Rosetta silent file (secondary structure, phi, psi, omega in degrees, C-alpha in Angstrom):
SEQUENCE: XXXXXXXXXXXXXXXXXXXXXXXXXXXXXXXXXXXXXXXXXXXXXXXXXXXXXXXXXXXXXXXXXXXXXXXXXXXXXXXXXXXXXXXXXXXXXXXXXXXXXXXXXXXXXXXXXXXXXXXXXXXXXXXXXXXXXXXXXXXXXXXXXXXXXXXXXXXXXXXXXXXXXXXXXXXXXXXXXXXXXXXXXXXXXXXXXXXXXXXXXXXXXXXXXXXXXXXXXXXXXX
SCORE:     score description
SCORE:     0.000 S_00000001
   1 L     0.000  141.744 -177.182   58.124   36.180   29.247 S_00000001
   2 E  -129.325  164.755  176.364   58.262   32.427   29.700 S_00000001
   3 E  -106.436  138.397  164.903   58.511   29.295   27.596 S_00000001
   4 L   -87.655  153.856 -177.326   56.083   26.417   27.662 S_00000001
   5 L   -57.447  124.468  176.552   57.763   23.025   27.153 S_00000001
   6 L    50.762   38.044 -177.840   58.572   22.555   23.460 S_00000001
   7 L  -145.242 -174.413 -177.091   56.143   25.330   22.607 S_00000001
   8 L   -75.147  165.956  171.497   55.832   29.037   21.923 S_00000001
   9 E   -63.314  142.285  174.360   56.437   31.854   24.350 S_00000001
  10 E  -126.238  135.555 -178.796   53.424   32.635   26.531 S_00000001
  11 E  -145.050  166.313  174.092   53.016   35.966   28.295 S_00000001
  12 E   -75.586  134.941 -179.655   50.465   38.156   30.024 S_00000001
  13 L   -76.427  157.422  174.151   48.656   40.437   27.582 S_00000001
  14 L  -126.058  175.802  179.609   48.616   44.219   27.829 S_00000001
  15 H   -61.229  -24.169  178.637   46.361   46.894   26.363 S_00000001
  16 H   -65.617  -18.213 -179.344   48.735   47.081   23.400 S_00000001
  17 H   -92.080    2.743 -171.177   47.470   43.621   22.369 S_00000001
  18 H   -56.391  -47.611 -176.974   43.799   44.661   22.300 S_00000001
  19 H   -60.729  -46.156 -176.594   43.372   44.807   18.524 S_00000001
  20 H   -70.271  -39.871  177.877   44.960   41.436   17.891 S_00000001
  21 H   -64.776  -41.198  177.228   43.171   39.664   20.749 S_00000001
  22 H   -57.567  -47.027  179.298   39.867   41.104   19.571 S_00000001
  23 H   -59.662  -43.824 -179.810   40.508   39.753   16.079 S_00000001
  24 H   -61.091  -48.000 -176.350   41.400   36.313   17.450 S_00000001
  25 H   -65.901  -41.784  178.896   38.277   36.070   19.604 S_00000001
  26 H   -60.449  -51.053 -176.025   35.929   37.245   16.849 S_00000001
  27 H   -68.045  -35.924 -176.624   37.304   34.801   14.287 S_00000001
  28 H   -72.886  -31.327 -173.404   37.582   31.894   16.730 S_00000001
  29 H  -109.961    2.155 -176.713   34.040   32.179   18.114 S_00000001
  30 L   -62.097  -32.135 -174.699   32.084   33.474   15.131 S_00000001
  31 L  -124.180   25.293  173.935   30.880   30.003   14.114 S_00000001
  32 L   -69.486  162.017 -174.576   30.872   28.008   17.349 S_00000001
  33 L   -57.100  -29.449 -179.793   27.654   26.022   18.015 S_00000001
  34 L   -82.063  -13.871 -173.414   26.235   28.680   20.339 S_00000001
  35 H   -62.214  -52.133  178.685   26.909   31.547   17.891 S_00000001
  36 H   -67.506  -22.823  174.154   23.791   31.217   15.645 S_00000001
  37 H   -66.519  -35.983  179.076   21.737   30.616   18.794 S_00000001
  38 H   -75.118  -52.083 -177.553   22.888   34.050   19.977 S_00000001
  39 L  -140.911  106.640 -174.109   22.606   35.931   16.663 S_00000001
  40 L   -61.446  -39.970 -176.629   21.261   34.035   13.619 S_00000001
  41 L   -79.758  121.611 -173.659   22.555   36.435   10.948 S_00000001
  42 H   -65.672  -40.810  179.778   26.297   35.904   10.518 S_00000001
  43 H   -64.236  -43.301  177.125   27.097   39.415    9.267 S_00000001
  44 H   -64.841  -37.730  178.422   25.201   40.984   12.153 S_00000001
  45 H   -61.868  -42.943  178.903   26.889   38.544   14.507 S_00000001
  46 H   -61.267  -41.910  179.959   30.329   39.635   13.339 S_00000001
  47 H   -61.596  -45.410 -179.694   29.429   43.291   13.927 S_00000001
  48 H   -68.562  -42.920  179.324   28.221   42.612   17.461 S_00000001
  49 H   -60.601  -36.448  179.373   31.120   40.284   18.261 S_00000001
  50 H   -60.418  -45.830  178.273   33.574   42.953   17.161 S_00000001
  51 H   -66.817  -46.078 -175.226   32.122   45.396   19.700 S_00000001
  52 H   -65.934  -46.332 -176.900   31.689   42.792   22.415 S_00000001
  53 H   -65.269  -39.272  176.590   35.110   41.175   22.142 S_00000001
  54 H   -61.859  -44.226  178.746   36.905   44.518   22.197 S_00000001
  55 H   -64.981  -37.732  179.777   34.953   45.518   25.290 S_00000001
  56 H   -65.980  -35.901  177.334   35.635   42.138   26.891 S_00000001
  57 H   -61.403  -48.008  179.040   39.368   42.513   26.394 S_00000001
  58 H   -62.056  -42.037  179.406   39.335   45.828   28.220 S_00000001
  59 H   -62.431  -43.747 -177.446   37.112   44.423   30.963 S_00000001
  60 H   -68.657  -38.498  177.426   39.337   41.377   31.459 S_00000001
  61 H   -61.139  -27.666  179.178   42.529   43.416   31.608 S_00000001
  62 H   -88.333  -30.633 -171.119   40.893   45.342   34.473 S_00000001
  63 H  -120.638   -7.758 -179.294   39.172   42.447   36.274 S_00000001
  64 L  -146.750 -139.466  175.730   40.992   39.279   35.214 S_00000001
  65 E  -156.051  151.000  179.204   43.960   38.376   33.037 S_00000001
  66 E  -123.874  133.706  174.057   44.659   37.338   29.465 S_00000001
  67 E  -111.912  142.488 -177.661   47.550   35.167   28.324 S_00000001
  68 E  -133.294  154.089  168.095   48.776   35.150   24.728 S_00000001
  69 E   -79.946  162.123  179.082   51.269   33.321   22.615 S_00000001
  70 E  -127.540  111.828    7.221   54.045   35.367   21.060 S_00000001
  71 L   -66.428  163.691 -171.397   53.450   36.188   18.246 S_00000001
  72 L   -81.305   87.177  176.395   49.842   36.845   19.254 S_00000001
  73 L  -115.454   -6.010 -179.383   47.948   34.117   17.415 S_00000001
  74 E  -150.484  148.793 -178.410   46.121   32.649   20.426 S_00000001
  75 E  -145.718  142.966  173.660   44.677   34.016   23.647 S_00000001
  76 E  -121.950  131.931 -173.825   43.175   32.633   26.844 S_00000001
  77 E  -110.349  118.731 -171.930   40.878   34.813   28.942 S_00000001
  78 E  -123.960  149.775  171.011   40.814   34.031   32.670 S_00000001
  79 E  -129.385  142.174 -178.058   39.061   35.251   35.812 S_00000001
  80 E   -92.950   99.984  177.392   40.144   34.568   39.381 S_00000001
  81 L   -91.672    9.729  176.418   37.136   33.263   41.297 S_00000001
  82 L   -89.852  -40.089 -173.921   39.360   32.322   44.237 S_00000001
  83 L  -127.479  -36.290 -174.578   40.292   35.817   45.433 S_00000001
  84 L  -135.996   73.718  178.378   39.029   38.567   43.103 S_00000001
  85 L   -58.004  151.678 -178.189   35.828   37.644   41.210 S_00000001
  86 L   -66.618  157.846  178.087   34.942   40.001   38.338 S_00000001
  87 L   -77.380   99.785 -173.656   32.625   42.977   38.818 S_00000001
  88 H   -70.681  -28.973  176.826   29.383   41.509   37.474 S_00000001
  89 H   -66.162  -42.474  177.689   27.525   44.819   37.562 S_00000001
  90 H   -65.218  -37.639  178.266   30.184   46.378   35.335 S_00000001
  91 H   -64.982  -39.498  179.497   30.010   43.351   33.052 S_00000001
  92 H   -62.560  -39.796  177.617   26.239   43.681   32.736 S_00000001
  93 H   -65.571  -41.319  177.385   26.631   47.310   31.648 S_00000001
  94 H   -59.652  -47.340 -177.822   29.285   46.288   29.125 S_00000001
  95 H   -61.617  -43.285 -179.743   27.049   43.547   27.737 S_00000001
  96 H   -62.053  -44.395 -178.448   24.084   45.892   27.396 S_00000001
  97 H   -68.848  -45.073 -174.013   26.122   48.521   25.569 S_00000001
  98 H   -75.504  -34.219 -171.993   28.039   46.155   23.267 S_00000001
  99 H   -95.280  -14.484  175.337   25.219   43.771   22.359 S_00000001
 100 H    54.846 -126.469 -176.531   22.403   46.262   21.851 S_00000001
 101 H   -65.794  -12.320  179.216   19.175   44.487   20.824 S_00000001
 102 H   -97.328    5.425 -175.770   20.841   41.100   21.438 S_00000001
 103 H   -58.634  -39.902 -179.075   21.747   41.891   25.052 S_00000001
 104 H   -64.940  -35.111  179.152   18.888   39.793   26.451 S_00000001
 105 H   -67.798  -43.149  176.976   20.019   36.784   24.444 S_00000001
 106 H   -65.386  -34.948  177.412   23.576   37.116   25.750 S_00000001
 107 H   -64.492  -39.205  177.486   22.163   37.590   29.252 S_00000001
 108 H   -63.827  -41.411  175.689   20.249   34.315   28.877 S_00000001
 109 H   -58.809  -50.473 -176.886   23.467   32.577   27.826 S_00000001
 110 H   -65.364  -37.683  177.947   25.360   33.989   30.796 S_00000001
 111 H   -65.529  -37.452  176.946   22.543   33.155   33.219 S_00000001
 112 H   -65.309  -43.981  176.769   22.514   29.568   31.965 S_00000001
 113 H   -61.438  -43.031 -177.050   26.265   29.334   32.403 S_00000001
 114 H   -62.844  -33.223 -179.876   26.018   30.878   35.878 S_00000001
 115 H   -64.867  -21.587 -178.760   23.477   28.264   36.964 S_00000001
 116 L  -108.728    4.781 -174.859   26.109   25.578   36.352 S_00000001
 117 L   -79.264  134.168  177.686   29.123   27.521   37.634 S_00000001
 118 L   -59.895  151.603  178.562   30.941   26.058   40.672 S_00000001
 119 L  -100.627   -8.656 -179.494   30.667   27.981   43.928 S_00000001
 120 L   -87.066  158.998 -176.558   34.017   26.863   45.322 S_00000001
 121 L   -59.214  137.009 -179.144   37.275   28.837   44.742 S_00000001
 122 L  -169.766  172.625  167.720   38.796   28.357   41.287 S_00000001
 123 E  -107.203  140.648 -172.936   40.098   30.141   38.204 S_00000001
 124 E  -111.670  120.688  174.305   37.675   30.373   35.298 S_00000001
 125 E   -86.840  100.359 -175.720   38.746   29.993   31.675 S_00000001
 126 E   -78.962  -39.169  179.131   36.112   32.118   29.954 S_00000001
 127 E  -146.809  139.702  169.382   37.532   31.949   26.405 S_00000001
 128 E  -130.159  109.570 -175.633   40.369   30.136   24.676 S_00000001
 129 E  -122.926  137.766  174.671   40.720   31.328   21.096 S_00000001
 130 E  -123.926  132.813  178.525   43.188   30.512   18.339 S_00000001
 131 L   -56.049  136.345 -176.907   43.134   32.372   15.036 S_00000001
 132 H   -51.585  -32.502  179.849   41.676   30.030   12.372 S_00000001
 133 H   -69.673  -15.963 -176.924   44.901   30.226   10.336 S_00000001
 134 H  -119.860   11.278  178.570   46.846   28.795   13.302 S_00000001
 135 L   -69.999  153.547 -179.409   44.399   26.246   14.688 S_00000001
 136 L    65.452   28.904  176.737   45.584   22.646   15.173 S_00000001
 137 L  -118.606    9.594  176.190   49.200   23.816   15.612 S_00000001
 138 L    91.276    2.461 -176.873   49.460   23.367   19.382 S_00000001
 139 H   -69.973  -41.397  177.510   48.927   26.986   20.424 S_00000001
 140 H   -62.133  -41.323  178.499   45.828   26.258   22.513 S_00000001
 141 H   -63.750  -38.397  178.552   47.662   23.415   24.243 S_00000001
 142 H   -61.552  -42.798  178.503   50.613   25.708   24.963 S_00000001
 143 H   -64.861  -41.506  179.851   48.327   28.203   26.702 S_00000001
 144 H   -65.205  -45.489  179.329   46.654   25.465   28.728 S_00000001
 145 H   -58.952  -45.428 -177.456   49.946   23.901   29.837 S_00000001
 146 H   -57.987  -50.040 -176.763   51.328   27.278   30.870 S_00000001
 147 H   -74.472  -39.038 -178.979   48.357   28.201   33.066 S_00000001
 148 H   -60.825  -39.270  178.830   47.680   24.719   34.430 S_00000001
 149 H   -62.321  -38.931 -179.599   51.223   24.453   35.771 S_00000001
 150 H   -73.192  -35.221  175.234   50.828   27.748   37.629 S_00000001
 151 H   -68.091  -36.606  175.435   47.468   26.752   39.047 S_00000001
 152 H   -60.796  -44.375  179.888   49.000   23.468   40.215 S_00000001
 153 H   -61.564  -37.723 -179.952   51.745   25.386   42.012 S_00000001
 154 H   -82.080   -8.881 -178.084   49.119   27.574   43.696 S_00000001
 155 L    72.090   30.483 -175.791   46.944   24.563   44.530 S_00000001
 156 L  -113.924  138.349  175.502   43.972   26.006   42.642 S_00000001
 157 L   -82.686  172.249  179.447   41.467   24.217   40.377 S_00000001
 158 E  -132.570  154.567  178.687   40.105   25.517   37.079 S_00000001
 159 E  -137.644  148.513  176.025   36.680   25.540   35.429 S_00000001
 160 E  -154.974  167.966  171.953   35.485   26.148   31.868 S_00000001
 161 E  -120.502  117.112  176.477   32.543   25.558   29.557 S_00000001
 162 E   -88.331  140.339 -174.325   33.331   23.739   26.312 S_00000001
 163 L  -104.965    3.779  178.423   31.006   24.474   23.394 S_00000001
 164 L  -154.904  159.386  178.758   31.726   21.432   21.213 S_00000001
 165 H   -65.347  -31.669  176.565   32.721   17.797   21.529 S_00000001
 166 H   -64.348  -40.586  176.475   36.019   18.615   19.821 S_00000001
 167 H   -64.753  -38.855  177.095   36.783   21.189   22.500 S_00000001
 168 H   -56.891  -45.848 -179.007   35.892   18.614   25.157 S_00000001
 169 H   -59.999  -41.413  178.058   38.481   16.238   23.702 S_00000001
 170 H   -60.825  -48.827 -175.420   41.160   18.955   23.831 S_00000001
 171 H   -69.148  -34.134  176.075   40.436   19.816   27.440 S_00000001
 172 H   -59.945  -38.753  179.105   40.296   16.169   28.545 S_00000001
 173 H   -63.139  -20.012  179.876   43.824   15.767   27.199 S_00000001
 174 L  -107.081   19.322  171.373   44.857   18.533   29.596 S_00000001
 175 L    92.283    3.597  177.129   43.235   17.045   32.652 S_00000001
 176 L   -84.272  143.431 -177.471   39.799   18.689   32.555 S_00000001
 177 E  -129.639  146.715  178.832   36.852   16.429   33.303 S_00000001
 178 E   -63.945  139.617  173.171   33.093   16.832   32.722 S_00000001
 179 E   -77.719  158.164  173.614   31.053   17.846   35.752 S_00000001
 180 L   -61.624  138.861 -176.713   28.047   15.813   36.800 S_00000001
 181 L    90.548    3.309  177.905   24.995   17.037   34.873 S_00000001
 182 L   -98.030  140.895    0.636   27.059   17.739   31.759 S_00000001
 183 L   -78.540  154.507  166.908   26.212   18.419   29.047 S_00000001
 184 E  -107.212  164.271 -172.576   23.598   21.004   29.822 S_00000001
 185 E  -118.914  143.388  172.984   21.617   22.682   27.057 S_00000001
 186 L   -68.947  149.564 -178.849   20.959   26.292   26.181 S_00000001
 187 L   -61.795  171.086  176.417   17.256   27.254   26.319 S_00000001
 188 L    57.927   46.426  178.140   14.972   27.325   23.280 S_00000001
 189 L    61.350   35.358 -179.791   16.343   24.061   21.834 S_00000001
 190 L   -76.316  171.683 -176.500   19.897   25.372   22.064 S_00000001
 191 L   -74.609  164.610  178.266   23.081   23.338   21.652 S_00000001
 192 E   -75.340  149.518  175.829   24.790   21.322   24.404 S_00000001
 193 E  -128.665  145.235 -176.567   27.465   22.866   26.625 S_00000001
 194 E  -116.727  108.359  171.526   30.008   20.956   28.714 S_00000001
 195 E   -76.070  130.562 -174.206   31.025   22.276   32.126 S_00000001
 196 E  -135.626  144.650 -179.813   34.508   20.924   32.904 S_00000001
 197 E  -127.156  155.449  173.738   36.833   21.086   35.887 S_00000001
 198 E  -136.096  119.740  178.044   40.495   20.387   36.522 S_00000001
 199 L   -79.870  154.015  174.778   41.766   19.875   40.040 S_00000001
 200 L   -69.490  139.608 -178.302   45.208   21.065   41.050 S_00000001
 201 L  -128.562  153.097  175.974   47.715   18.219   41.007 S_00000001
 202 L   -71.952  160.528 -175.766   51.184   17.675   42.409 S_00000001
 203 H   -55.580  -41.941 -175.559   54.135   17.647   40.031 S_00000001
 204 H   -76.670   -4.556  176.785   54.518   13.860   40.112 S_00000001
 205 H   -95.298  -13.287 -168.044   50.845   13.389   39.219 S_00000001
 206 H   -61.282  -33.649 -178.446   50.853   15.508   36.064 S_00000001
 207 H   -66.514  -18.957  179.558   51.722   12.691   33.681 S_00000001
 208 H   -88.205    3.626 -178.158   48.517   10.900   34.729 S_00000001
 209 H   -75.340  -19.448 -174.001   46.358   13.853   33.625 S_00000001
 210 L   -81.176  133.603  175.137   46.131   12.671   30.010 S_00000001
 211 L    88.094  172.246  177.660   43.115   10.625   28.967 S_00000001
 212 L    88.547  162.639  178.302   40.028    9.421   30.777 S_00000001
 213 L  -147.662   44.758 -179.479   36.569   10.920   31.159 S_00000001
 214 L   -62.275  136.873  176.465   35.750   10.664   34.861 S_00000001
 215 L   -91.194  131.225 -178.545   32.658   12.646   35.840 S_00000001
 216 E  -120.721  158.571 -176.204   33.154   14.843   38.902 S_00000001
 217 L   -82.754  -29.018 -175.868   30.693   16.749   41.047 S_00000001
 218 L  -174.402 -167.823 -179.404   32.474   20.048   41.303 S_00000001
 219 L   -93.446  121.681  178.335   35.724   21.881   41.752 S_00000001
 220 L  -122.563  120.940  179.527   37.755   20.648   44.697 S_00000001
 221 L   -56.172  138.249 -178.934   41.125   22.295   45.448 S_00000001
 222 L   -76.415    0.000    0.000   43.954   19.815   45.080 S_00000001
């Protein structure tokens, strides 16, 4: 277990954290701008998200990694596209099973994201969720600082898709920048999405990561 500077403990999640991480992801993403585009009825959306998020936790523990604050009030879900990309065939089966009649809609979302995904080596932040009762308390920032420092040490960039302008502002403060062509829009008059990258930086450069909104073409290892 490690400490982030002036923040909570951050650690790698285990299967014992599945219930709590599932709860965090469901509550954090239930009302994001893309949520009604995926499933218009909120009650039905919660039911599907409950199945999907639980399955995603298990999938990520097998194919990626999840970091959590301690106590578990926030979680970040990551995949390593530098050395061990996730098993997309297994993910497609998971999506079909968990999403049922909405599987095609989720597939359209994922295909749209994939069309904008960098092809160069990086780590991918798929979800960053904070329980609504603990939002705006620095937990998301603690998770980002913790992982960004380790990616800097490894010389690896990061990529994510932000689903709101507020999320964009958070990620910009942590050195992520919009890619060229951002925002892109989900089909069928869907909401805007922001693809964002963060290059690996040396220790003495980290203080210059705050602020700015430079547009970059892709992920370039630092």
